[in-house]
C-alpha positions in Angstrom: -12.7 8.6 -7.2 -12.3 5.3 -5.5 -12.3 5.2 -1.7 -9.9 2.6 -0.2 -10.5 2.1 3.5 -7.4 0.5 5.0 -6.7 -2.5 7.1 -3.2 -3.1 8.5 -2.8 -6.6 10.0 -0.3 -7.4 12.8 -0.6 -10.5 14.9 -4.1 -11.1 13.4 -5.3 -7.7 14.7 -6.1 -4.4 13.1 -3.4 -1.8 13.9 -2.2 1.6 12.7 1.4 2.7 12.7 2.7 6.3 13.0 5.1 6.9 10.1 5.5 3.2 9.7 7.1 2.8 13.1 6.4 -0.7 14.6 7.2 0.6 18.0 4.6 3.3 17.7 1.4 1.4 16.9 -2.2 1.5 18.0 -4.1 -1.8 18.2 -7.9 -1.8 17.7 -10.4 -4.2 19.1 -11.9 -5.3 15.9 -10.5 -8.2 13.8 -9.5 -7.7 10.2 -12.3 -10.0 9.1 -14.9 -8.0 11.1 -13.5 -4.7 9.9 -13.8 -5.8 6.3 -17.3 -6.9 7.0 -18.1 -3.5 8.3 -16.6 -1.8 5.3 -18.6 -4.1 3.0 -21.8 -3.4 4.9 -21.4 0.3 4.3 -21.1 -0.2 0.6 -17.4 0.2 0.0 -16.2 -1.6 -3.1 -12.4 -1.3 -2.6 -10.1 -2.3 0.2 -6.4 -1.5 0.9 -4.7 -4.2 3.1 -1.2 -4.3 4.4 0.2 -7.4 5.9 2.7 -6.0 8.5 3.7 -9.5 9.5 4.5 -10.1 5.9 6.5 -6.9 5.7 8.7 -8.1 8.6 9.1 -11.7 7.4 8.8 -11.6 3.6 6.2 -14.3 3.7 2.4 -14.4 3.1 1.7 -14.7 6.9 -1.9 -13.7 6.8 -3.0 -15.3 3.5 -5.8 -17.2 5.2 -7.3 -14.0 6.5 -7.1 -12.4 3.1 -8.7 -15.6 1.6 -11.6 -15.4 4.1 -12.3 -11.7 3.4 -12.3 -12.3 -0.4 -14.6 -15.3 -0.1 -17.1 -13.6 2.1 -17.4 -10.2 0.4 -17.5 -8.8 -3.1 -14.6 -6.4 -2.5 -11.8 -5.4 -4.8 -8.7 -5.8 -2.6 -5.2 -4.5 -3.1 -2.7 -6.2 -0.8 0.9 -5.3 0.1 3.5 -6.1 2.7 6.8 -8.0 2.1 5.8 -9.5 -1.2 9.2 -10.4 -2.7 8.7 -13.5 -4.9 6.6 -14.6 -7.8 5.2 -17.4 -5.7 3.8 -14.9 -3.1 2.2 -12.8 -5.9 0.6 -16.0 -7.3 -0.7 -17.0 -3.9 -2.6 -13.8 -3.5 -3.9 -13.7 -7.0 -5.1 -17.3 -6.7 -7.2 -16.4 -3.6 -8.8 -13.6 -5.6 -7.2 -10.2 -4.8 -7.5 -7.6 -7.5 -4.0 -6.0 -7.1 -0.8 -7.1 -5.5 1.3 -4.2 -4.2 5.0 -4.5 -4.6 7.4 -2.2 -2.6 10.9 -2.7 -1.4 11.5 -6.0 -3.2 10.6 -4.5 -6.6 12.3 -1.1 -6.0 15.6 -2.8 -5.1 15.2 -5.3 -8.0 13.7 -3.7 -11.0 13.9 -6.9 -13.0 11.6 -8.5 -10.4 9.1 -5.7 -11.0 9.3 -6.0 -14.8 9.0 -9.8 -14.6 5.9 -9.6 -12.3 4.2 -7.1 -14.6 4.8 -9.4 -17.6 3.6 -12.5 -15.8 0.6 -10.9 -14.0 -0.9 -8.4 -16.5 -3.0 -5.7 -14.9 -2.5 -7.2 -11.4 0.7 -5.4 -10.2 0.5 -2.2 -8.2 3.7 -0.3 -7.1 4.0 1.3 -3.7 6.1 4.4 -3.8 6.9 5.8 -0.4 8.6 9.1 -0.2 10.0 11.5 2.3 11.0 15.0 1.1 11.0 13.7 -2.4 13.3 10.8 -1.8 12.3 7.1 -2.1 12.4 5.0 1.1 12.3 1.2 1.4 12.6 -1.5 4.0 9.9 -0.4 6.3 10.8 3.3 5.6 14.1 2.9 7.4 16.3 3.0 4.3 16.7 6.1 2.2 17.8 5.1 -1.3 18.9 8.7 -2.0 16.9 8.4 -5.3 14.3 10.9 -6.2 10.9 9.2 -6.5 10.2 10.9 -9.9 13.5 9.6 -11.2 12.8 6.0 -10.2 9.3 6.3 -11.8 10.8 7.4 -15.1 13.0 4.3 -15.0 10.0 1.9 -14.6 7.2 3.8 -16.2 7.2 1.4 -19.3 7.1 -1.8 -17.3 3.3 -2.2 -17.2 2.5 -1.4 -13.6 -1.3 -1.0 -13.3 -1.5 1.3 -10.3 0.7 3.4 -8.1 0.1 4.0 -4.4 2.0 7.1 -3.5 2.5 7.6 0.2 4.1 10.7 1.9 5.9 9.1 4.9 6.0 12.4 6.9 2.2 12.4 6.8 1.3 8.7 7.2 -0.7 8.2 10.4 -0.3 11.8 11.3 -3.7 13.0 10.1 -2.2 16.2 8.8 -3.7 16.0 5.3 -2.3 14.3 2.2 0.5 15.7 0.1 -1.6 16.6 -2.9 1.1 18.7 -4.6 3.6 15.8 -4.8 0.8 13.2 -5.6 -0.3 15.4 -8.6 3.4 15.6 -9.8 3.6 11.8 -9.7 0.2 11.3 -11.4 1.2 13.6 -14.2 4.4 11.7 -14.9 2.9 8.2 -14.4 1.7 5.9 -17.2 -0.9 4.4 -14.8 -3.5 5.7 -12.3 -2.3 6.9 -8.9 -3.8 6.4 -5.5 -3.3 9.0 -2.7 -2.0 7.6 0.6 -0.9 9.1 3.9 -2.3 11.8 6.2 -6.1 11.8 5.5 -7.5 13.6 8.6 -11.1 14.5 7.8 -13.9 14.6 5.2 -12.4 17.9 3.9 -9.4 15.9 2.6 -11.7 13.5 0.8 -13.7 16.3 -0.8 -10.4 18.1 -1.7 -9.2 15.0 -3.4 -12.4 14.7 -5.4 -12.3 18.4 -6.3 -8.9 17.9 -7.9 -10.9 16.3 -10.7 -7.7 14.7 -11.9 -8.4 11.7 -14.1 -5.0 10.3 -13.4 -5.7 10.1 -9.7 -7.7 7.0 -9.2 -8.5 7.0 -5.5 -7.5 7.7 -1.9 -6.6 5.5 1.0 -8.2 6.2 4.4 -6.9 4.6 7.5 -6.2 6.1 11.0 -8.9 8.8 10.7 -11.6 6.0 10.4 -10.3 4.0 13.4 -9.9 7.1 15.6 -13.4 8.3 14.7 -12.4 11.5 12.9 -14.2 10.2 9.8 -17.5 8.4 10.2 -18.1 5.5 7.8 -21.6 6.8 7.1 -20.2 10.1 5.9 -17.4 8.4 3.9 -19.8 6.0 2.3 -21.7 9.0 0.8 -18.6 9.7 -1.3 -18.4 6.3 -2.9 -18.7 6.6 -6.7 -21.9 5.2 -8.1 
């Protein structure tokens, strides 16, 4: 199972939000570039990055930071946050990211998602963010009143290469991931699924690995690292050889 340490970028700083709320954020002293260096030095191979400035503006605000991280380290990066155009996708792919995560823009416009999957084979990941089974978009403020599983059925044949499934109620709360719903999504999905939201301790990492579900590709770990609940030395021991 792949471990995806997370970096959320806002105003060129590493931050973590509680349930996606920009008014409820914690800023950390380390810069995104230094944090990526730390993850690289511990032997992590994958990195989950969200450009929160991009999510607010719909532009690739922190492209230069992403470019520097890619150029300095041999990390497989998935990047999301306000990516709403083909040009934005191309900009990220051109600097060397492994996957571009599409969210609200692709969910509200399925043709955009399909077109992106056709143009950028094996490069498009889909972020599915759910609360009580319903799909939310626009910074988790808008409930589409669509069941996540129903939406996935509609786009399952498009050629998405990875799904990042986040339980909004658990994101930033360190209450443990929603394994039950993630498994449901994984069993339905035509592509691998990454667990996101709520990781609180090494027990959650071990539980994810013990699922031994071949359709669950990895797990995103964010706030628990920054708050010191999970030590990087311990987490690094779980990196797949």
